[in-house]
C-alpha positions as CSV (number, residue, x, y, z in Angstrom):
1,M,-116.1,15.0,122.7
2,F,-116.0,15.0,118.9
3,A,-119.1,17.2,118.7
4,S,-117.8,19.8,121.1
5,T,-114.4,19.9,119.4
6,L,-115.9,20.1,116.0
7,L,-118.4,22.9,116.9
8,S,-115.8,24.8,118.9
9,R,-113.4,24.8,115.9
10,F,-116.4,25.8,113.7
11,T,-117.1,28.9,115.7
12,N,-113.5,29.9,116.4
13,S,-111.8,29.4,113.1
14,N,-111.4,31.5,109.9
15,Q,-109.5,28.7,108.1
16,P,-110.9,26.8,105.2
17,P,-112.1,23.3,105.9
18,L,-109.4,20.6,106.3
19,L,-111.0,17.3,105.8
20,P,-109.2,14.3,107.2
21,L,-107.8,11.8,104.8
22,S,-107.4,8.2,105.7
23,E,-103.9,6.9,105.3
24,S,-104.0,3.6,103.3
25,S,-106.4,2.0,105.9
26,S,-109.8,0.9,105.1
27,S,-111.3,2.9,107.9
28,P,-112.1,6.6,107.6
29,A,-110.1,9.0,109.7
30,P,-111.4,10.4,112.9
31,Y,-112.9,13.9,112.8
32,S,-111.1,15.6,115.6
33,D,-108.7,17.4,113.2
34,A,-111.5,18.8,111.0
35,V,-111.6,22.6,110.8
36,L,-114.7,24.4,109.5
37,P,-114.9,27.9,108.0
38,S,-116.1,31.1,109.7
39,P,-119.9,31.2,110.1
40,T,-120.1,34.5,108.2
41,D,-120.8,32.8,104.8
42,A,-123.8,30.6,105.2
43,S,-123.3,28.8,101.9
44,A,-119.7,28.0,102.5
45,T,-120.6,26.9,106.1
46,L,-123.4,24.6,104.8
47,L,-121.0,23.1,102.2
48,A,-118.4,22.4,104.9
49,L,-121.0,20.9,107.2
50,A,-122.3,18.7,104.4
51,R,-118.8,17.5,103.7
52,Q,-118.2,16.7,107.3
53,E,-121.6,15.0,107.5
54,A,-120.8,12.8,104.5
55,H,-117.4,11.8,106.0
56,L,-119.0,11.2,109.3
57,Q,-121.7,9.0,107.7
58,E,-118.9,7.0,106.0
59,H,-117.2,6.6,109.4
60,I,-120.5,5.5,111.0
61,Q,-121.0,2.9,108.2
62,Y,-117.5,1.6,108.9
63,L,-118.2,1.3,112.6
64,L,-121.5,-0.4,111.9
65,D,-119.6,-2.9,109.7
66,V,-117.0,-3.5,112.4
67,Q,-119.8,-4.0,114.9
68,S,-121.6,-6.5,112.7
69,D,-118.3,-8.3,112.0
70,R,-117.6,-8.5,115.7
71,L,-121.1,-9.8,116.5
72,L,-120.8,-12.4,113.8
73,E,-117.4,-13.5,115.1
74,G,-118.8,-13.9,118.6
75,L,-121.8,-15.8,117.3
76,S,-119.6,-18.1,115.2
77,E,-117.3,-18.7,118.2
78,A,-120.3,-19.5,120.4
79,I,-121.7,-22.0,117.8
80,S,-118.3,-23.7,117.1
81,R,-117.4,-23.9,120.8
82,P,-117.1,-27.5,121.9
83,T,-119.5,-28.7,124.6
84,K,-116.7,-30.0,126.8
85,N,-114.6,-27.5,128.8
86,V,-111.4,-27.5,126.7
87,T,-108.5,-25.2,127.4
88,T,-106.0,-24.3,124.7
89,N,-102.5,-23.4,125.3
90,G,-101.8,-22.4,121.8
91,P,-101.6,-18.9,120.3
92,S,-104.6,-16.7,120.5
93,S,-107.2,-17.1,117.7
94,R,-107.1,-13.4,116.9
95,T,-105.6,-12.5,113.6
96,S,-103.8,-9.4,112.5
97,K,-107.1,-8.1,111.1
98,D,-108.5,-8.0,114.6
99,T,-105.7,-5.8,115.8
100,E,-106.3,-3.2,113.0
101,T,-110.0,-2.8,113.8
102,P,-111.6,-1.8,117.1
103,S,-113.2,-4.3,119.4
104,L,-117.0,-4.5,119.6
105,Q,-117.1,-2.4,122.7
106,A,-114.7,0.2,121.3
107,A,-116.7,0.3,118.0
108,R,-119.9,0.8,119.9
109,K,-118.5,3.6,122.0
110,E,-117.0,5.3,118.9
111,L,-120.3,4.7,117.1
112,S,-122.2,6.5,119.9
113,T,-119.8,9.4,119.7
114,A,-120.0,9.6,115.9
115,L,-123.8,9.6,116.0
116,S,-123.8,12.3,118.6
117,T,-121.5,14.4,116.5
118,L,-123.6,13.8,113.4
119,L,-126.7,14.9,115.3
120,S,-124.9,18.1,116.4
121,L,-123.8,18.8,112.8
122,K,-127.4,18.2,111.5
123,S,-128.8,20.4,114.3
124,H,-126.3,23.2,113.4
125,S,-127.1,22.9,109.7
126,S,-130.8,23.1,110.5
127,S,-130.3,26.3,112.6
128,I,-128.3,27.8,109.7
129,L,-131.0,26.9,107.2
130,S,-133.8,28.2,109.5
131,S,-131.9,31.5,109.9
132,S,-131.4,31.7,106.1
133,L,-135.0,30.9,105.5
134,A,-136.2,33.5,107.9
135,S,-133.9,36.1,106.2
136,T,-135.2,35.1,102.8
137,I,-138.8,35.3,103.9
138,A,-138.2,38.8,105.3
139,S,-136.5,39.9,102.0
140,L,-139.4,38.5,100.0
141,S,-141.9,40.3,102.3
142,S,-140.0,43.6,101.8
143,I,-139.9,43.1,98.0
144,S,-143.6,42.3,98.0
145,S,-144.3,45.5,100.0
146,L,-142.2,47.6,97.6
147,Q,-143.9,46.0,94.6
148,S,-147.3,46.8,95.9
149,K,-146.2,50.4,96.6
150,K,-144.9,50.6,93.0
151,F,-148.2,49.4,91.6
152,S,-150.1,51.8,93.8
153,L,-147.9,54.7,92.7
154,Q,-148.3,53.7,89.0
155,A,-152.1,53.6,89.5
156,T,-152.1,57.0,91.1
157,I,-150.0,58.5,88.3
158,R,-152.3,57.1,85.7
159,D,-155.3,58.5,87.6
160,L,-153.7,61.9,87.8
161,E,-152.7,61.9,84.1
162,S,-156.2,60.9,83.0
163,S,-158.1,63.2,85.4
164,P,-159.8,66.3,84.0
165,T,-157.7,68.6,86.1
166,S,-154.6,67.3,84.5
167,A,-156.1,67.8,81.0
168,E,-157.1,71.3,81.9
169,L,-153.6,72.1,83.2
170,G,-152.1,70.7,79.9
171,E,-154.4,73.0,77.9
172,L,-153.5,76.0,80.1
173,S,-149.8,75.3,79.7
174,R,-150.2,75.2,75.9
175,E,-152.2,78.4,75.9
176,E,-149.5,80.1,78.1
177,E,-146.8,79.0,75.7
178,A,-148.8,80.3,72.8
179,L,-149.0,83.8,74.4
C-alpha cells in the first residue's frame, strides 16, 4: 500500500518533496504523506528518492529494533514463567512503553510493507539511473562521432592546403593580382 501510494504521488505531483517529521516520538513517521517532485528533472527526482530511501531505512531499523525487543520480551517471559500453572488476577504486565510501540505482529507486518516500499523506490531509482546512463552513452557516442568528423575534416583541409594544386592556385592568384 505504501509503495503504490508513494509511486502514484511521485508520478502525479509537481510539488516539492514533503518529508514527514516525527513528532517527539522515537519512531520515524510513516511515509504515506510523502510527496515527490515531477519526474522531469532526474537529479531532483533522484535526490528526493534518496531522501525517501534514507527515511524509510531509518523506519525499517526502528521496526527491526521493535521486533527484536518484542522477541526478547517473549523469550524472557517464557524463561521466567513458573512451571506450575499460576493465574494472576493483577494488572497486566504491559507497561506504557508497550502501548507506544507496535506489537510483534504489527511490527512484522509494517516491516514487510516498508521493505516492499524500499524495494519499489530502489527499483525506480535504478530505472531512472539506467535511463540517464543510456542518454549519457548516446550523447558521448554523438560527441565521439562529431569529434572524429572534425579530425577527418582537419586532415582533409591540411591535405588540400599542402597539395601541389593548392600551391599552384596560390601562385596563379598572386600572378593575377600582380597583373
